[in-house]
C-alpha positions in Angstrom: -59.8 -43.9 -3.6 -59.2 -44.3 -6.7 -57.3 -42.3 -9.9 -57.8 -41.2 -13.5 -56.8 -41.7 -16.6 -57.4 -39.8 -20.1 -57.7 -42.6 -22.8 -58.0 -41.0 -26.5 -59.4 -43.8 -28.7 -60.1 -42.9 -32.2 -61.6 -39.2 -31.9 -62.5 -39.5 -28.6 -61.1 -38.6 -25.0 -62.4 -40.0 -22.0 -61.6 -39.9 -18.5 -61.7 -43.4 -16.2 -61.1 -43.4 -13.1 -59.1 -46.2 -12.2 -59.0 -48.9 -8.4 -55.2 -48.2 -7.3 -54.0 -50.8 -8.1 -55.2 -51.9 -11.5 -52.7 -51.9 -14.4 -54.0 -50.6 -18.0 -53.0 -52.6 -20.8 -55.5 -51.0 -23.1 -59.0 -51.2 -23.9 -61.0 -54.4 -24.4 -63.8 -55.0 -27.0 -66.6 -54.2 -25.0 -64.4 -50.6 -24.5 -63.6 -50.7 -21.0 -59.9 -50.6 -20.1 -58.5 -54.0 -19.9 -57.1 -53.5 -15.8 -55.1 -56.2 -14.4 -54.3 -55.7 -10.5 -50.7 -55.7 -9.4 -51.6 -57.7 -6.1 -52.7 -60.5 -7.7 -51.6 -63.9 -6.8 -51.9 -65.7 -10.0 -50.5 -62.9 -13.1 -47.6 -61.9 -11.5 -44.8 -61.7 -14.9 -45.9 -60.6 -18.9 -43.6 -61.7 -22.0 -44.9 -60.5 -24.9 -44.7 -62.2 -28.0 -44.2 -60.2 -31.4 -43.8 -61.5 -35.0 -40.2 -60.2 -36.0 -41.0 -56.9 -36.4 -39.4 -55.0 -32.8 -42.3 -52.1 -32.8 -45.2 -54.5 -32.3 -42.3 -56.4 -29.2 -42.2 -53.5 -27.6 -45.5 -51.2 -28.4 -47.3 -52.4 -25.0 -43.8 -52.0 -23.2 -43.5 -48.2 -24.3 -47.6 -48.7 -23.7 -47.7 -49.7 -19.7 -44.6 -47.6 -18.9 -46.5 -44.2 -20.6 -49.2 -45.3 -18.4 -47.2 -45.6 -14.9 -45.6 -42.1 -15.7 -49.2 -40.9 -16.0 -51.0 -42.6 -13.3 -51.4 -41.0 -9.9 -51.6 -44.3 -8.0 -49.5 -44.4 -4.5 -49.4 -48.1 -5.3 -47.6 -48.0 -9.1 -44.4 -46.2 -8.0 -41.7 -46.3 -10.9 -40.0 -49.3 -13.1 -36.7 -49.9 -14.5 -35.4 -51.2 -17.9 -32.7 -53.4 -19.2 -32.3 -53.0 -22.7 -29.7 -52.0 -25.9 -32.6 -49.8 -27.4 -33.6 -46.2 -27.3 -35.8 -45.1 -24.3 -37.3 -41.6 -23.2 -36.6 -40.7 -20.1 -40.4 -40.1 -18.2 -41.2 -39.5 -15.0 -40.9 -42.5 -12.8 -38.0 -44.4 -15.0 -35.6 -45.2 -13.0 -33.1 -45.6 -15.6 -32.5 -47.6 -18.5 -29.6 -50.5 -17.6 -27.6 -51.4 -20.7 -27.5 -55.7 -21.3 -23.4 -55.0 -21.9 -23.2 -53.0 -19.1 -22.1 -54.9 -15.5 -24.4 -52.5 -13.6 -27.6 -54.9 -15.1 -26.4 -57.0 -12.4 -26.4 -54.6 -9.2 -30.0 -53.9 -10.7 -30.8 -57.5 -10.5 -28.9 -57.9 -7.6 -31.4 -55.0 -6.2 -34.2 -56.0 -7.0 -33.9 -59.7 -6.0 -33.3 -58.1 -2.0 -37.1 -57.1 -2.5 -38.0 -60.7 -2.2 -36.4 -61.2 1.4 -37.9 -58.1 2.8 -41.8 -58.1 4.3 -44.0 -57.5 1.4 -44.0 -54.4 -0.6 -47.3 -52.0 -0.1 -45.6 -49.9 -3.4 -44.6 -51.7 -6.4 -41.7 -51.2 -9.0 -41.3 -52.9 -12.8 -38.8 -54.3 -14.6 -39.2 -54.1 -18.1 -37.1 -56.1 -20.5 -36.9 -55.3 -24.2 -35.9 -57.9 -25.6 -35.1 -61.7 -24.9 -33.1 -62.9 -26.8 -29.6 -60.4 -25.2 -29.9 -62.2 -22.4 -27.0 -64.2 -23.4 -24.7 -60.8 -22.3 -26.6 -61.4 -18.9 -23.7 -63.1 -16.7 -24.8 -66.5 -15.4 -25.6 -65.1 -11.7 -27.8 -62.2 -13.6 -29.4 -64.5 -14.3 -30.4 -66.7 -11.8 -31.0 -63.5 -10.5 -33.9 -62.9 -12.7 -35.4 -66.3 -12.8 -35.7 -65.4 -8.8 -38.3 -62.4 -9.7 -39.7 -64.1 -12.1 -41.1 -66.7 -10.0 -41.1 -64.4 -6.5 -40.6 -60.9 -7.6 -44.5 -59.8 -7.8 -45.7 -61.4 -4.0 -42.5 -58.6 -3.0 -43.6 -55.7 -5.5 -41.2 -56.4 -8.2 -43.2 -57.3 -11.3 -41.3 -58.2 -14.3 -42.4 -57.6 -18.4 -40.6 -59.0 -20.6 -40.8 -58.7 -24.5 -39.1 -61.1 -27.6 -40.0 -62.1 -30.6 -41.9 -65.7 -31.8 -38.9 -67.5 -32.5 -36.3 -65.7 -30.8 -33.4 -68.2 -28.8 -35.0 -67.9 -25.4 -34.1 -70.2 -22.9 -37.2 -72.6 -21.8 -36.9 -71.9 -18.5 -37.0 -68.0 -18.5 -40.3 -68.7 -20.9 -41.6 -71.2 -19.0 -41.0 -69.2 -15.6 -43.6 -66.2 -16.8 -46.6 -66.1 -16.3 -49.1 -64.6 -18.2 -48.3 -64.0 -21.6 -49.5 -61.5 -24.8 -49.4 -61.8 -28.5 -48.7 -58.1 -29.6 -49.8 -58.2 -34.0 -49.7 -54.1 -34.4 -52.0 -52.4 -32.2 -54.1 -55.5 -31.3 -53.3 -57.4 -28.1 -54.1 -61.3 -27.2 -53.4 -62.1 -23.8 -54.0 -65.1 -22.1 -52.6 -67.7 -19.3 -50.6 -70.4 -20.9 -50.5 -71.1 -24.7 -53.5 -73.4 -24.6 -55.5 -70.9 -22.6 -58.3 -68.5 -24.6 -57.3 -65.4 -26.0 -58.7 -62.4 -24.7 -58.0 -59.5 -27.5 -57.4 -55.9 -26.2 -56.1 -52.9 -28.2 -53.9 -50.1 -27.7 -54.9 -46.4 -27.6 -53.1 -43.4 -26.4 -52.8 -41.5 -23.4 -53.0 -38.0 -22.5 
């Protein structure tokens, strides 16, 4: 069974049928949707790096969040946001949690609990907007986050984080991510590690 999403690229709008376990990242150079399988054993978590422009860092996060709110997939279920920035509440968004709020620890504890349960068929997503703010979290919260980065995806929790390329982020956190995207405006470059070949794709509009 497939679900479909409308993608506007330049002046054209086309409806694309997508697999139920596919996460849409944008459009590839061959004008086909750039997809990642949420049941993948290799991708697991995504780190988006931008230059010093905050818009670059966060564009892909907002795009994927918008896709989740629009998709009819029974597998891609919902998402939560950890951010001190402004996020508009949309369908399938649980809540926005501040780095300064103790509720962020409760969120990470709750999501870590998925690891101890059986594999979840439905997937939930945690968007971390600006990893440089992690210094505001407790050591306990950081331990929860590290476990999510290492084991969360196999239990149904995907983490997608963002940072500027020169931000001071603990190396062990950066190294725990499995997939990287370098973001320059609407142009995105995906790689499995920093020495890997880059796959270019672009952010488009969803309807």
